TILUM-495114 format. One record per residue (C-alpha): residue number from 1; residue in one letter; x, y, z negated. Coordinates in nm, 4 decimals, padded with zeros to 6 digits. Example, Ala and Ser with C-alpha at 12.3 -4.5 7.8 and 13.67 -1.06 7.14 Angstrom:
TILUM-495114
{node 1, "A", {01.2300, -00.4500, -00.7800}} {node 2, "S", {01.3670, -00.1060, -00.7140}} 
//
This chain:
TILUM-495114
{node 1, "M", {00.0016, 00.0007, -00.0003}} {node 2, "V", {00.1220, 00.3512, 00.0810}} {node 3, "S", {00.0997, 00.6183, -00.1861}} {node 4, "D", {-00.0734, 00.9453, -00.0878}} {node 5, "H", {00.2227, 01.1450, -00.2205}} {node 6, "W", {00.4024, 01.0565, 00.1041}} {node 7, "K", {00.1399, 01.2363, 00.3083}} {node 8, "H", {00.2302, 01.5972, 00.3619}} {node 9, "S", {00.1808, 01.8682, 00.6190}} {node 10, "D", {00.2414, 02.2429, 00.6353}} {node 11, "N", {00.2323, 02.5153, 00.9003}} {node 12, "Q", {00.3519, 02.8714, 00.9427}} {node 13, "S", {00.2424, 03.1202, 01.2070}} {node 14, "L", {00.3079, 03.4750, 01.3189}} {node 15, "W", {00.1113, 03.6873, 01.5670}} {node 16, "Y", {00.1826, 04.0398, 01.6902}} {node 17, "S", {-00.0124, 04.2504, 01.9390}} {node 18, "V", {00.0629, 04.5831, 02.1102}} {node 19, "P", {-00.2071, 04.7700, 02.3083}} {node 20, "Y", {-00.0955, 04.9927, 02.5960}} {node 21, "G", {-00.3693, 05.1599, 02.7968}} {node 22, "W", {-00.5707, 04.8894, 02.9723}} {node 23, "W", {-00.3076, 04.6301, 02.8769}} {node 24, "T", {-00.2517, 04.4294, 02.5608}} {node 25, "F", {00.0785, 04.2481, 02.5025}} {node 26, "N", {00.1188, 03.9835, 02.2362}} {node 27, "Y", {00.3653, 03.7365, 02.0883}} {node 28, "S", {00.2930, 03.4403, 01.8677}} {node 29, "Y", {00.5017, 03.1833, 01.6843}} {node 30, "S", {00.3904, 02.8694, 01.5047}} {node 31, "R", {00.5599, 02.5758, 01.3384}} {node 32, "N", {00.3919, 02.2627, 01.2042}} {node 33, "Y", {00.5493, 01.9854, 01.0009}} {node 34, "Y", {00.4022, 01.6524, 00.8937}} {node 35, "R", {00.5228, 01.3526, 00.6952}} {node 36, "T", {00.3646, 01.0167, 00.6206}} {node 37, "R", {00.4691, 00.6631, 00.5323}} {node 38, "N", {00.3400, 00.3678, 00.7335}} {node 39, "E", {00.3676, -00.0081, 00.7151}} {node 40, "D", {00.4090, -00.2627, 00.9907}} {node 41, "A", {00.4609, -00.6379, 00.9449}} {node 42, "G", {00.5241, -00.5818, 00.5773}} {node 43, "F", {00.7941, -00.3166, 00.6315}} {node 44, "A", {00.7401, 00.0407, 00.5112}} {node 45, "F", {00.8907, 00.3325, 00.7072}} {node 46, "K", {00.8814, 00.7110, 00.6965}} {node 47, "Y", {00.7208, 00.8880, 00.9974}} {node 48, "D", {00.7656, 01.2629, 01.0221}} {node 49, "G", {00.8149, 01.5412, 01.2727}} {node 50, "D", {00.7652, 01.9047, 01.3607}} {node 51, "N", {00.6280, 02.1171, 01.6437}} {node 52, "E", {00.7552, 02.4685, 01.7220}} {node 53, "T", {00.5854, 02.7038, 01.9725}} {node 54, "H", {00.6717, 03.0513, 02.1020}} {node 55, "Q", {00.4207, 03.2272, 02.3246}} {node 56, "L", {00.4280, 03.5572, 02.5181}} {node 57, "G", {00.1100, 03.6966, 02.6658}} {node 58, "A", {-00.0327, 03.9938, 02.8506}} {node 59, "E", {-00.4029, 04.0800, 02.9079}} {node 60, "R", {-00.5420, 04.3417, 03.1466}} {node 61, "V", {-00.8973, 04.4744, 03.1250}} {node 62, "L", {-01.0470, 04.4687, 03.4746}} {node 63, "F", {-01.3928, 04.6047, 03.3928}} {node 64, "R", {-01.5699, 04.7277, 03.0810}} {node 65, "D", {-01.9081, 04.8862, 03.0039}} {node 66, "D", {-02.1495, 04.9026, 02.7110}} {node 67, "V", {-02.2490, 04.5341, 02.7258}} {node 68, "S", {-01.9643, 04.3445, 02.8927}} {node 69, "K", {-01.5895, 04.3113, 02.9428}} {node 70, "T", {-01.3871, 04.1255, 03.2084}} {node 71, "G", {-01.0154, 04.0639, 03.1896}} {node 72, "V", {-00.7239, 03.8671, 03.3277}} {node 73, "N", {-00.4429, 03.7225, 03.1178}} {node 74, "F", {-00.0964, 03.5818, 03.1815}} {node 75, "G", {00.1137, 03.3783, 02.9462}} {node 76, "L", {00.4468, 03.1986, 02.9118}} {node 77, "S", {00.5020, 02.9535, 02.6261}} {node 78, "H", {00.7847, 02.7314, 02.5058}} {node 79, "Q", {00.7213, 02.4282, 02.2870}} {node 80, "R", {00.9574, 02.1828, 02.1191}} {node 81, "T", {00.8324, 01.8676, 01.9522}} {node 82, "R", {01.0432, 01.6280, 01.7476}} {node 83, "N", {00.9264, 01.3030, 01.5926}} {node 84, "Y", {01.1286, 01.0694, 01.3696}} {node 85, "I", {01.1069, 00.7183, 01.2180}} {node 86, "D", {01.3294, 00.6874, 00.9080}} {node 87, "D", {01.5211, 00.9993, 01.0276}} {node 88, "T", {01.5890, 00.8500, 01.3732}} {node 89, "L", {01.4703, 01.0706, 01.6619}} {node 90, "L", {01.2052, 00.9172, 01.8908}} {node 91, "D", {01.3093, 01.0329, 02.2364}} {node 92, "V", {00.9940, 00.9020, 02.4028}} {node 93, "S", {00.7635, 01.1246, 02.1997}} {node 94, "S", {00.9966, 01.4248, 02.1452}} {node 95, "T", {00.9499, 01.6916, 02.4114}} {node 96, "H", {01.0888, 02.0277, 02.5228}} {node 97, "L", {00.8308, 02.1936, 02.7480}} {node 98, "S", {00.7485, 02.5368, 02.8899}} {node 99, "E", {00.4221, 02.6490, 03.0438}} {node 100, "F", {00.2885, 02.9342, 03.2601}} {node 101, "S", {-00.0778, 03.0155, 03.2245}} {node 102, "L", {-00.3235, 03.2340, 03.4160}} {node 103, "G", {-00.6769, 03.2956, 03.2936}} {node 104, "F", {-00.9867, 03.5057, 03.3363}} {node 105, "N", {-01.2257, 03.6065, 03.0611}} {node 106, "H", {-01.5782, 03.7513, 03.0698}} {node 107, "G", {-01.7794, 03.8454, 02.7627}} {node 108, "R", {-02.1284, 03.9891, 02.7599}} {node 109, "R", {-02.4089, 04.0855, 02.5205}} {node 110, "V", {-02.7443, 03.9461, 02.6297}} {node 111, "G", {-03.0172, 04.0916, 02.4096}} {node 112, "S", {-02.8980, 04.0178, 02.0565}} {node 113, "A", {-02.6809, 03.7236, 02.1712}} {node 114, "F", {-02.3133, 03.7189, 02.2686}} {node 115, "V", {-02.1791, 03.4909, 02.5410}} {node 116, "N", {-01.8201, 03.4429, 02.6497}} {node 117, "A", {-01.6425, 03.2411, 02.9233}} {node 118, "D", {-01.2714, 03.1668, 02.9660}} {node 119, "I", {-01.1345, 02.9837, 03.2672}} {node 120, "G", {-00.7648, 02.9025, 03.3012}} {node 121, "W", {-00.4859, 02.7272, 03.4912}} {node 122, "Q", {-00.1734, 02.5983, 03.3193}} {node 123, "R", {00.1443, 02.4860, 03.4959}} {node 124, "G", {00.4517, 02.3183, 03.3431}} {node 125, "V", {00.7665, 02.5101, 03.4375}} {node 126, "G", {01.1416, 02.4972, 03.3758}} {node 127, "A", {01.1836, 02.8225, 03.1840}} {node 128, "F", {01.3806, 02.8390, 02.8551}} {node 129, "G", {01.5714, 02.5220, 02.9362}} {node 130, "A", {01.2620, 02.3000, 02.9378}} {node 131, "Q", {01.3152, 01.9326, 03.0199}} {node 132, "D", {01.2767, 01.8057, 03.3772}} {node 133, "D", {01.1087, 01.4894, 03.4965}} {node 134, "D", {01.2982, 01.1632, 03.5009}} {node 135, "H", {01.2561, 01.0528, 03.8634}} {node 136, "D", {01.3499, 00.6947, 03.7661}} {node 137, "A", {01.0646, 00.6727, 03.5120}} {node 138, "P", {00.7966, 00.4186, 03.5943}} {node 139, "H", {00.4809, 00.5307, 03.7738}} {node 140, "G", {00.2298, 00.6706, 03.5273}} {node 141, "S", {00.4850, 00.8285, 03.2953}} {node 142, "P", {00.4123, 01.1810, 03.1631}} {node 143, "T", {00.5290, 01.4728, 03.3747}} {node 144, "A", {00.6776, 01.8051, 03.2627}} {node 145, "R", {00.5684, 01.9796, 03.5857}} {node 146, "Y", {00.1932, 01.9314, 03.5379}} {node 147, "N", {-00.1145, 02.1224, 03.6475}} {node 148, "K", {-00.4207, 02.1402, 03.4278}} {node 149, "Y", {-00.7392, 02.3443, 03.4295}} {node 150, "S", {-00.9410, 02.4602, 03.1300}} {node 151, "L", {-01.2827, 02.6080, 03.0634}} {node 152, "T", {-01.4261, 02.7426, 02.7341}} {node 153, "L", {-01.7842, 02.8695, 02.6893}} {node 154, "S", {-01.9238, 03.0179, 02.3673}} {node 155, "Y", {-02.2604, 03.1477, 02.2528}} {node 156, "L", {-02.3619, 03.3325, 01.9356}} {node 157, "Q", {-02.7236, 03.4141, 01.8530}} {node 158, "P", {-02.8043, 03.5887, 01.5237}} {node 159, "F", {-03.1703, 03.5884, 01.4253}} {node 160, "T", {-03.4067, 03.6431, 01.1318}} {node 161, "L", {-03.6580, 03.3849, 01.0149}} {node 162, "W", {-03.8804, 03.4199, 00.7076}} {node 163, "E", {-03.6864, 03.7389, 00.6259}} {node 164, "Q", {-03.3660, 03.5320, 00.6040}} {node 165, "A", {-03.0490, 03.5880, 00.8120}} {node 166, "F", {-02.9523, 03.2972, 01.0388}} {node 167, "S", {-02.7120, 03.2497, 01.3294}} {node 168, "F", {-02.6648, 02.9753, 01.5868}} {node 169, "E", {-02.3129, 02.9218, 01.7256}} {node 170, "S", {-02.2147, 02.6967, 02.0100}} {node 171, "L", {-01.8727, 02.6404, 02.1694}} {node 172, "A", {-01.7816, 02.4011, 02.4500}} {node 173, "T", {-01.4237, 02.3537, 02.5685}} {node 174, "G", {-01.2670, 02.1124, 02.8136}} {node 175, "Q", {-00.9697, 02.0473, 03.0362}} {node 176, "H", {-00.8963, 01.8442, 03.3476}} {node 177, "S", {-00.5665, 01.7240, 03.4904}} {node 178, "E", {-00.4746, 01.4812, 03.7661}} {node 179, "D", {-00.1310, 01.4438, 03.6057}} {node 180, "V", {-00.0269, 01.2273, 03.3116}} {node 181, "L", {00.0483, 01.4728, 03.0290}} {node 182, "Y", {00.2727, 01.4668, 02.7261}} {node 183, "S", {00.0912, 01.4608, 02.3929}} {node 184, "P", {00.1060, 01.8398, 02.3185}} {node 185, "Q", {-00.0728, 01.9161, 02.6464}} {node 186, "R", {-00.3546, 01.6677, 02.6010}} {node 187, "I", {-00.6969, 01.7513, 02.4640}} {node 188, "S", {-00.7607, 01.5931, 02.1253}} {node 189, "L", {-01.0846, 01.4951, 01.9500}} {node 190, "G", {-01.1144, 01.4734, 01.5750}} {node 191, "G", {-01.0630, 01.7313, 01.2989}} {node 192, "L", {-01.2089, 02.0497, 01.1589}} {node 193, "S", {-01.1364, 02.2492, 01.4788}} {node 194, "S", {-01.2869, 01.9970, 01.7238}} {node 195, "I", {-01.5132, 01.7217, 01.5892}} {node 196, "R", {-01.5936, 01.7347, 01.2213}} {node 197, "G", {-01.6309, 01.3919, 01.0658}} {node 198, "F", {-01.2884, 01.2634, 01.1675}} {node 199, "K", {-00.9647, 01.3458, 00.9853}} {node 200, "D", {-00.7218, 01.0510, 00.9888}} {node 201, "Q", {-00.8244, 00.9166, 01.3290}} {node 202, "T", {-00.8088, 01.1090, 01.6569}} {node 203, "L", {-00.8421, 01.0371, 02.0270}} {node 204, "S", {-00.6566, 01.2321, 02.2980}} {node 205, "G", {-00.6370, 01.2260, 02.6742}} {node 206, "D", {-00.5395, 01.4211, 02.9853}} {node 207, "S", {-00.9030, 01.5155, 03.0649}} {node 208, "G", {-01.1986, 01.5562, 02.8344}} {node 209, "Y", {-01.4160, 01.8028, 02.6449}} {node 210, "Y", {-01.5865, 01.8698, 02.3158}} {node 211, "W", {-01.8992, 02.0660, 02.2177}} {node 212, "R", {-01.9464, 02.2189, 01.8681}} {node 213, "N", {-02.2811, 02.3449, 01.7415}} {node 214, "Q", {-02.3583, 02.5151, 01.4123}} {node 215, "L", {-02.6655, 02.6632, 01.2443}} {node 216, "R", {-02.5756, 02.9009, 00.9581}} {node 217, "W", {-02.7800, 03.0736, 00.6856}} {node 218, "R", {-02.6344, 03.3680, 00.4999}} {node 219, "R", {-02.7533, 03.5662, 00.2022}} {node 220, "A", {-02.6120, 03.8753, 00.0340}} {node 221, "V", {-02.5249, 03.8645, -00.3356}} {node 222, "T", {-02.7403, 04.0933, -00.5397}} {node 223, "W", {-02.6268, 04.0055, -00.8932}} {node 224, "E", {-02.4043, 04.2959, -01.0051}} {node 225, "P", {-02.1494, 04.0980, -01.2114}} {node 226, "L", {-02.0563, 03.8875, -00.9065}} {node 227, "L", {-02.0255, 04.1749, -00.6544}} {node 228, "P", {-01.6584, 04.2581, -00.7227}} {node 229, "W", {-01.5632, 03.9048, -00.6121}} {node 230, "V", {-01.8442, 03.7665, -00.3911}} {node 231, "Q", {-02.0649, 03.9683, -00.1534}} {node 232, "E", {-02.2148, 03.6844, 00.0512}} {node 233, "Y", {-02.2782, 03.3106, 00.0384}} {node 234, "G", {-02.4217, 03.0644, 00.2868}} {node 235, "V", {-02.4879, 02.7132, 00.4082}} {node 236, "A", {-02.4308, 02.5740, 00.7548}} {node 237, "Y", {-02.5144, 02.2471, 00.9325}} {node 238, "A", {-02.2888, 02.1395, 01.2197}} {node 239, "Y", {-02.3097, 01.8737, 01.4887}} {node 240, "D", {-02.0128, 01.8115, 01.7232}} {node 241, "F", {-01.9448, 01.5671, 02.0003}} {node 242, "G", {-01.6845, 01.5103, 02.2675}} {node 243, "V", {-01.5573, 01.2722, 02.5351}} {node 244, "I", {-01.2131, 01.1633, 02.6538}} {node 245, "E", {-01.2405, 01.0624, 03.0188}} {node 246, "H", {-01.1333, 00.7166, 03.1297}} {node 247, "G", {-00.8345, 00.7205, 03.3627}} {node 248, "Q", {-00.5967, 00.4817, 03.5345}} {node 249, "Y", {-00.3293, 00.5246, 03.2675}} {node 250, "N", {-00.5385, 00.5308, 02.9460}} {node 251, "P", {-00.7141, 00.1915, 02.9358}} {node 252, "G", {-00.9096, 00.1571, 02.6129}} {node 253, "L", {-00.8128, 00.5093, 02.4994}} {node 254, "S", {-01.1307, 00.6868, 02.6126}} {node 255, "G", {-01.4914, 00.7232, 02.5015}} {node 256, "R", {-01.7330, 00.9440, 02.3072}} {node 257, "M", {-01.6982, 01.0682, 01.9498}} {node 258, "S", {-01.9483, 01.2635, 01.7399}} {node 259, "G", {-01.9856, 01.3797, 01.3824}} {node 260, "H", {-02.1817, 01.6211, 01.1640}} {node 261, "G", {-02.1203, 01.8160, 00.8494}} {node 262, "L", {-02.2636, 02.0462, 00.5829}} {node 263, "E", {-02.0655, 02.3557, 00.4847}} {node 264, "F", {-02.0995, 02.5676, 00.1716}} {node 265, "S", {-01.9277, 02.9051, 00.1824}} {node 266, "A", {-01.8746, 03.2279, -00.0105}} {node 267, "R", {-01.7095, 03.5510, 00.1001}} {node 268, "G", {-01.5846, 03.8585, -00.0773}} {node 269, "Q", {-01.3817, 04.1700, -00.0006}} {node 270, "Y", {-01.0473, 04.0027, -00.0495}} {node 271, "A", {-01.1130, 03.6300, -00.0108}} {node 272, "A", {-01.3380, 03.3682, 00.1492}} {node 273, "A", {-01.3737, 02.9997, 00.0611}} {node 274, "S", {-01.5621, 02.7051, 00.2045}} {node 275, "V", {-01.6056, 02.3313, 00.1514}} {node 276, "T", {-01.7382, 02.1053, 00.4276}} {node 277, "L", {-01.8793, 01.7575, 00.3678}} {node 278, "A", {-01.8562, 01.5716, 00.6980}} {node 279, "R", {-01.9441, 01.2282, 00.8341}} {node 280, "S", {-01.8436, 01.0539, 01.1567}} {node 281, "L", {-02.1182, 00.9178, 01.3822}} {node 282, "E", {-02.0294, 00.7783, 01.7270}} {node 283, "R", {-01.6829, 00.6398, 01.7980}} {node 284, "P", {-01.5165, 00.4139, 02.0611}} {node 285, "D", {-01.3741, 00.0737, 01.9733}} {node 286, "I", {-01.0202, 00.2156, 01.9426}} {node 287, "I", {-01.1359, 00.4205, 01.6400}} {node 288, "E", {-01.1498, 00.1461, 01.3803}} {node 289, "R", {-01.3624, 00.2889, 01.1016}} {node 290, "R", {-01.6105, 00.5612, 01.0020}} {node 291, "E", {-01.4860, 00.8517, 00.7970}} {node 292, "H", {-01.6387, 01.0831, 00.5389}} {node 293, "P", {-01.3794, 01.3662, 00.5082}} {node 294, "V", {-01.4136, 01.6704, 00.2848}} {node 295, "Y", {-01.2530, 01.9904, 00.4168}} {node 296, "F", {-01.1512, 02.2819, 00.1924}} {node 297, "R", {-01.0518, 02.6264, 00.3183}} {node 298, "V", {-00.9467, 02.9472, 00.1451}} {node 299, "D", {-00.8666, 03.2777, 00.3280}} {node 300, "L", {-00.7150, 03.5879, 00.1704}} {node 301, "F", {-00.7538, 03.9368, 00.3153}} {node 302, "F", {-00.5042, 04.2169, 00.2643}} 
//
């Protein structure tokens, strides 16, 4: 049996943005580290690794009026991933990739609702000393000079019912690629940011999508002693589902996943906190068991 004290993860991130006329320039940096301990055939081993990403971006507003905005964005990113077993580097899953991206965005207010669409193209490039393809690798191996296409649609509708404040939020995102991708470029299902109800088990692929839906109720705090710390509390119900498409090179690693969850939240001037009780629903055969994760989140505002 593996003790939970071996399981550890942490992440750091930095984001900086500079507006200049109709342009906005930005830079972001993130680093993620994980560590766990696994067993195979009675032997225990440490499995750990890190992921480091630098990203430069520029966005230009093409059109703007009282109810809508349309823009184009360009980006160049560099990502290095390292994975280890008992401190020995795994070359097959450790990558050094760079990517150029081009995207268009359109956001619009429709009545009291807000809708947004992002469409993008991403291309693996050789900038910043990124790795090249091994031309002697067997057919179906991942490529560093890939093309992939992405689409994200979102919808937010606030409304009042029985004199109570509600909102419905929906977000669908997907990607498609004819190439075999390295793990960092794949779309992944499972987790608080994609399909709630899965935490320890995920499914990823070159092409796929997920759709998140959430109905939220909010209420302002009126009790004076609480107001210095909490101004609002709420409850939300969420249902998420997604699909990894079946392809020639991912036999058995495709299918549909879904989950739902109930979130309790509170928000104040300087902090916000939430707890989500989730449960997995549909899963393909490769996902061995159902999960009932509990997610905690705390945000501080300065």
